[in-house]
N, C-alpha and C positions, 0 to 999 in steps of 0.2 A: 180340781187339780190344775195347776198352772200349765200352760203350753210349754213344750220343750224349747229352751232358749240357750243362748251362749252362756248364761249365768249359771247353768247347772254345774259346771266345773267348780265354781266358787261355792255353790251349795254343798257339793261333796266335801270340799275342804272344811267348810263351817261345821258340817255334821260330824266329821271325824274329830275336829278340835273340841266340839261341845261334848262328845262322848268321853274323850280323855279327861277333860277338865272336870266333868261331873264325877268321874271316878276318883280323881284326886281330891275334889272338894269333900267327898264323903269320908276322907281320912282327916281328922282334926289335927291341927298343929303342923309343925315343920316335919318334913320327911326327906330322906335321901332316895334318889331314883337310880336304880341299876338297870341299864338298857343293853340289850343285845346289840352288838355293833352293826349288824346288818339292818337294824331298824332305825338307826340314828338319822340317816339321810331321809328316809321316808317320813319320819316324824317331823323333821325340819321343814318339810313341804307344807304342812298344815298348822304347825304351832312353833313359836319361837321360845327360846329359853327364858326371855324376860317375862313372857306370859306364864310359863310354868312357875317362875318365882312368885308371881302374884298369887298362885294357888298353893303356896307352901313348900315348893321344892327348894331345898337348900343346896344340895350338891348332886351332880350327875356322875355316875361311875359306869365303866364298861363291864359287862358281865364276864367277858373273856379274861380280863386282867385279874379279877378276884381280889381287888384291893379296897372294897367298900369298908368304910370305917364305922365306928360306933357313936358318931357325933349326934345322931338323932335317934329317937326311940322308934319311929316308924321307918321301915325300909320297904320300898316298893320295887318289885322286879317287873320289867316289861319285856316280854319275849314271845317267840313263836313256840308252840308246844308240839309240833308234828314230829320232831326228831328227839329221840330218847336222851341224847347227850345234853340237851338244854335243861330239862328238869333235873338231871343228875348234877349239872354244874350249880344250879340254884340250890339244890339240897345241900351240897357240900359247903356253899357259902353261908347258908343259914346255920349249919352246925358249927362252923368256925365262929360266927358272930355270937352264938349262944354260949360257946366256951369262954368267950371274953366277957360277955355281959348278958345275963339271962333276961333282963328287963327290956325285951324288944318285941314289937308287933310287926309281923311279916305279912306282906300282901303280894299277890302275884296277879298281874293283868296279862292274860293270854290273848294274843292277837293272831289271826282274826277270831279264833275260837278255842275253847277248852277241849282237850282231847283225852281219850281213854288212856293213851300212852302216857301222857303227863301225869294223870292221876295214879296210874299203876306204879310209876317210878317213885313219886312222892310217898305213896303208901308203903312201898318196900323199904324206903329210907326212914320211915317212921315219923314223917312230919306233915302228912296230909291233913290231919285234924288240927294242926297248930297254925295253919296259914289261912288267910282270907283270900279266896280266889274269885276273880271276876273276868268277864270277857270284854275285849275291846274290838268290836266287830268292824274293823277297817278292811274293806276289800279293795275296790277301785280307788286309786289315788290319782288325781289329775296332774300329770306332768305338764300339760298345756291344756288350753281350752278344748283342743281337738284330740288329745291323746290321754287315755286313761290306762293305767297299768296296775296290776296286782303286785308288782315288784317282788315276785317270787324268784329270787336269784338262782335257786337250784331246780327250777321247774324243768329245764331242758334235760339235765342228766337224770333227774328223778323219773321223768316220764319215759325217756328213750333208752337210758342205760340200765336203770334199776327196775323199770316197769312199775313204778309207784304211781297209782292213779290219783294221789292227793290233789295235784294241781287241777285235774279235771273236776273234782268235787268242789274245790274252792272257786273255780271259774263258773261253775253252775250256780253256786250261792251268790256270786257277784252279779251275774246276769239276771238271776231271779229277783235280786234286790232292785235292779233297774226296772224290771217289768212291774214290780209292785208299785214303784214310784211313778212310772210313766205310762203303764199299760202294756199289754202283750205286744211283741213284735208280730205284725200281721203275717209275715212270711219269714221262715228261717231256711236259708240256703247254705250248703256247706260242701266241703271236700276233704276226705281223709277218714281213716279208721277212728282216730281219737276224736275228731269232730263229730262223727256219728255217735260215739259214746256220750259225748257232751250233750248233744241234742236229746238223746234218749233220757238222760238224767234230768234235763230241764222239764221234759214232759212228765216224768215221774214226780218231780217236786210240785209241779202245777196240780197234778191229780191229788197228791197228798194234802196240799193246801185246801183244795176244794172240799175234800172229805172232812178235814179237821174243822173247817169253818164254812158251813153251807149258807151263811147269811147273805142278804142282798149286797152288803158292802163288799163281801168277798167276790161276788159275781162281778161287781163293778171293777175291782182291782184286776180280775182275770179276764177282762175284755180287751180286744185289740185297740191299740192307741191310734187315733187319727193323726197324730204328729210324728209317728214312726213309720218308715216305709218297709224296712226289713233288717234282718241280722244275717250277716255273711260270716261263716266260721271257716277258717283255714287251718288245717293241721300242718304244723311246721314240717313234718315228715314229707309232705307233698313236694317240697322244694328246698332240700338241703343245699343244692348247688349255689343258689344266690347268696346264701349266708357265707359260703366259703370264699367267694370272690372278695377282693379288697374293695372297700367302700370308697367312692370317689367324690362324694359331696363334701362340703366343708365340715358339717357336723359329723359325717361318717368318718372322715379322716382324723378329726380330733379324737373320736372314740378309738380309732385304730392306734393312734400314737399315745394318748394320755389316759384313755378309758373314762367315759362319762358315767357317773353313777348318781341317780336321784337328782338329775339336773345340775350336777356339780362335777368338776374335775380338779385334781390337785396338781399344781405346776410349781416349778422352782421360781422363786422371786427374781432370779436373774433373767428369767424369760419375760415375765409380765410386770415386774416391779412389786414392791411391797404394798399392802393395802393401806388405806388412809389411817386406820387405827394403829397398824404396826409402825407407820411412819411417825405418828404422834408419840407413840411410846418410846421410840428410839430418840426422838428429839428431847424428850423429857429426861432421859437418862444418858445425855451426851457424854458424860464423864466416863462411863463404862462402855466405850464403843466396841461392838463385836468385831471379831476378826473377819477379813474378807472371805475366808473359807466358810465360816459359819453362816455368813450372809448368803453365799451362793447355794448352800445346801438347805436353806430354810424353804419350806413349802407354803404355798398359799392356795386356798380354795377359791376357785373362780366359778361364779354362778352363770350357768348357760341356759337361759330361757328367754321368753318373750318380754320380760321386764327390761332386758337389754335390747333396745330398738335396733341397734346396729346388727347384733347377732341374729335377730329375727329376719333381717334382710339377707344375711349371708348364709344361714345354716343349710338351706335346701339347694343352694347353687353348686354347680360342678366346680371343683376346686380350681380348675384351669382359669376361671374368670374372677376368682376372689381377689387376686393381686390388683388387677385393673379397677375393680370396684372400690377397694380400699384407697387407691390413689385418687379416684374421683371424689370420694367422700372427704379425704384430707384436703383437697383443693377447695371444695365447697365450704368446709369449716374455716379454712384460712381466709377465704373471701368474706364470709359472714363476720368473722372476728375483726377483719380490717375495716369493715363498714362503720366501725365506731368513729373513725377519723372523719367520716363524711357527715356525722351528725351535726346539724347546724342549729338546732333549737333544743331547749331543755326537754321538751316532750319526746323528741327523737332519742335523746340521750337516756331518758328514763325508760323508754321502750327497750333499748339495748341492755340496760342494767337488769331489767326484768327477765330478759332472755339469757343472761349470763350463766345462771346455774345450768341451763339446758346445754349451752355450748361446752361448759366445763365437763358435764357428764358425758357428752359425746366424745370429747377429746380423751377422756380417761378410757372410755370403751374402745376408741380407735387405737390407743396405745396398747391395750391388752390384746386386741385381735391382731394387731400388726406383729406383736411378739409371738403369739401362737402361730400365726401364718409363717413366720420365719422358721420356726422349729419344724413345722410340717413340711416346708420346702426342703429343709435339710434331709428329712426322712425320705421324701419322694425323689431326691437326687442320688440317694445311695444306690450302689451297684445291686445289692440284694433286692431292694424294692423294684427296680426296673426289670431285673431278670424275672422275678416272681410275676410281675404284671404282664410281661410278654408271654410267659407260659400260660397264665390264666386266660388271657384274651384268645390265645391259640386254641385252648381246650374248649372254651365257651363257644367259639365260632365253628367248632367241628373239625378242627385241623388234626393232624396225626400227633397224638399225645406223645408217642414214643420218640418223636423228633427232639424233644426237650429232655430226654432222660439223662443225657450226658451233663446237661446243665445242673440237674437236680443232684446227680452223683457228685459233681464238683462242690455244690453247696454243702453236702454232707461231709465231704473231705475237709472243707474249710470250717466245719463245725458251726455252720449257720444255726441260729436258734431252732431247736427241734420242732417247735410249734409251726414255724414257717415252712419247714420241709414237709411235715405231716399234712399241713393244709393243702399243699400242692398235690400230694399223692391222693388225698381224699377227694380233691376236686376231679382228678382224672377218673377215679373209681366211680364217682357219682354220675358224672356227665357221660362216661363211656360204658356204663353198665358193668362195672367191675374192671379190674386190671388183668392183664394176661398173667396166668399163674407163675410163669417163669420170671417175669419182670417183678412181680410182687415179692417172691421169695428172695430175689437178689437184693431188693431194697430193704427188706426186713433184716437180712444179714448185715448189710452196711450200717443200718441204724443202730442195731444192737452193739456192733463193734465200736462205733463212734461215740454213742451217747450213753451206753451202759445197758447191761442185760435186765435191769429193772424195767426197761421199757417193753419187755415181753408182755407185761400187764397192760401197758398203754396200747399196744397193737391189738391185744385181745379186746380191750374196751372199745376201740374204734370199729372192730368187727361186729361187736354187739350193737353198736349204734348204726350199723349198716353204712358206715362211711368209708371203710377200707376193706374191700373184699375182692377175691378173685372171681372171674366170670363164671366159673363152674360151681362156685359155692353159694351163689345168690339163690335164695329160696323165696318164692312168691313174687308177685308183680312189683316192679319198681317204675319210677317215672322214666319214660323213654325220651330223653332229651333230644336225640337226633330227629325224632319224628315231630315233637312239638316245636323244635327250633324253627322248622319251616312252616308248619300249620298255623302257629301263632306269631310268626315272625319275631323271634326273640333277638335276632341280629338286625340292626338298622344302620345302614351306611349313611355317611354324610350328616352326622348329628350336629345341629347348631346348638352349642352349649350356652351361648349368650342369650339366644331367643329360641328355646326348645319348642318343638311341636309334638314330641312324643316322650314317654317316660324313659326311653332308652338313654336319655342324656345323663341319668344318674350314674350309669356305669360306662359312659363314653361309647355307647354303641350297643350295649346289651340291655334288653328289657327284662326285668325280673319276672320269672315265670309265675311266681305267686301273685303278682299284680296283674299280669295278663289274664290269669284265671279269674280274678275279680272283675276285670273289664268284660269278660264273657257274660257277666250278669248285669252290670250297670252301664256299660258302654259298647253294646253289641255292634252298632253301626261303625264305631271307631275301629273295632277289630276287623270288621268286614272290609273297610276301606284299606286297611293295612295289608290284609291277606288277599286282596283282589287279584284274580288271575292265577292264584295258587290252586293246587289240586283239591283244596277244601272249600272252594268258592261255592260249591253246591249247598253250603249251609244257608245261603242267603234267603231261601224260601220262607223259613219260619223264624228267622232270627232278627226281624226288624225291631225297631225301637219299642213296639207294642208287646213283643214277646217277653215272657217272664221267666225267672229262674234260669236254668241251663239250656232252655230250648234253643235248638239250632247248633249247639256245640257239643251234643252228647257224644258223637263219634270221636271228635278231637280229644275230649277229656278222658276217653278210655286209655289214652297213652300217659295219663298223669296218675300217680299212685293213689290208691284209696277210692272208696265209693263216693258217689255224688248223691246228694239228697236235696229235696225242695219241698218243704212242708208249709202248709197254710194253717195258721192258728185262728180259731173262731171262738166267739163268746155268745152269751145270751143276747138276743136281739134288743131287749129293753136296755141292757147295760151298755151295749154298743152305741145305741142312739143317745143315751144320757151322756156318755163320754164325748160324743161328737158335738152335742149342744154346748157342753161345758168348755171344750177346747176350741171350738170354732173350726173353720176350714181354710183360713187364709194363710196359715203357717207353712213354710217350706218343710217338707218331711225330712227326717233324718235317717240315714243308713249307718248302722253300727257294723264295723268290720272288726272281727275278733281273731287274733292270731294265737293259737294254742301251742305253746312251746317257744314263743319269743318272736320278735320282729326286729329288723335292723333299722338304723337311722336312715339308711338309703331307701329302704322300702317306705318308710314314713314320708320321705321327700317325694317319692313317686306318687303316693296316695294324695299328698297335698296338691301335687300338680293336677291330678284328676279332679280333686275337690274344686280347684279354681275353674276348671272347664265346666263343672257341673253346678256352679254356685247359684245359677238362676233357677235350677230345678230341685236341688236337694242339698242337704248338709251331710258331710261325711265325718263320722266320729271313729277314731282308731282306738281299739282296745287290745290289750295284750297281757300275757302272763308276766312278761319282762322284756327288757331290751337285750338283744343278743348280737353276737358278731362271730366271725370265723375264729378269732382268738379265744373267745369264751367257749366255743365248741371244743377247741383243742384242749383248753384248760380242764374241761369236764372229764376228758379221757386221760390226761397226763398222770402218770403214776404218783408224782410228787403231790399233786392236788388231791388225788384219791386218798393218799396216806395221811395228809393233813386233815381231811374230812373224817377219816376213821378215828 
């Protein structure tokens, strides 16, 4: 087995692509592909439409629109089978196609797995025996070389609102697949109730695999990997507060303003200009020039990943320094482009011509990000944004939350978007251990009167999520932010956003609790230096760089919701030695950090900051069920969203 390397992200993509293409190749002739919309961006990460065409795909339709035609005999459905509504929609479309033309062959590819629910629905609709069913086991999809995601968009509300453990099971399957490929994680450390359930499920899967296949090859697969250091699992419920804060990195603010999905966002062409393909199409049909209105409302998908080198430089920076960075890059490009006038020989001119495509790509990227930055600046200059940011910073720093109640009441009176108002109230509830009952009741009345009584269900959903509660109604332990604020130094003054020294730069002075918890495992000395002189400095005795797991921070972490665990995985001695010989010992070991319930782009930026500090010792790979934000948390609870889902 090859050592762990940066190419594993590409291997994951290649494996997913090969699995899909093999399934398509097994269906002879042309076929129409019907895709669930939520899977479209995910599939685009590892396979392009031109490749699908090579394997016989004629047309692609969305499952939700129900407009698949009868142009091809073979119709392939690609969808997730966890929700009963999806197989029901597929059954309806199969019936409609049969009514129009009975000579059709139907195929369903369930990803990542075939479920009992989907079979039962298809059976009750009378079509289970007439369709060919296969699994497309795509679990982790690499968004970047250091970020793997299951892209389970509903994982947060399924896990925390409806108590559905499906995402825990799929997470365990994904992590088990990694262990089969790379070897066992020698140590699994984690925090939170759902994290505990996940590690228990991993242990059960390992036992079942050992019983089902007791051969020497199985023992080799189930031996600790010398190229992996550990797996750290963080339950999202441990730190809801960080998600509710407005993200202040460039990538985070782009997500707040435009929403990033599967490394893409959709923006008006008036902001970033039309794509080169669209421009060519317009010039070809110059006679039928579209009206200015239609041009302004046209949307363009913008790819946001490391293939754009400028974006790679900007994404993890605090937004305060993005403008100066863009100006610096613009001046450098202008200087490079003007250098052509200084070319005195044909060789120098040839060298410039060779670099010209790079300059043009950089200029196009600069144009896009300048346009996006201008839109974000408009957003950050709005009165609502600045009021909300002031309230958030005050609450996060431990100020009197009731001081800003008049501001929130005014926002409600002005009918500021309800998600913004609820986000502030939830932030107060989470950071302050609940709201005063009198204040909460007053805000509930105002919200229902201003936004409609259907939001009684929204408020109830937020209560179930433990996001909006009164102090007397909280049952069970919750994260004690006032205590950990001091013991883990969540508030850092005088942050240098241009040349940061601490992860607190991502929120302009607030260090995400979730990342501080991770630092308690992999950067113990860093945390000790930050908290030096505090009441918790007694930790230093056993929390040096040589200490493992949570050692030295047990008392501090009692104030953070959920149990802590630290487990060592062992294998047979012969298998361990064989793996060490095969892999060698010169590789930097990798730490996998898994967020169960979602991670924000700002937390990813903070982890990348840590990864840079640790690059001589270890590699850090970030894994998650999905990307999340405060807006997405609110959308999970809003009654309109719930009604659409039903």
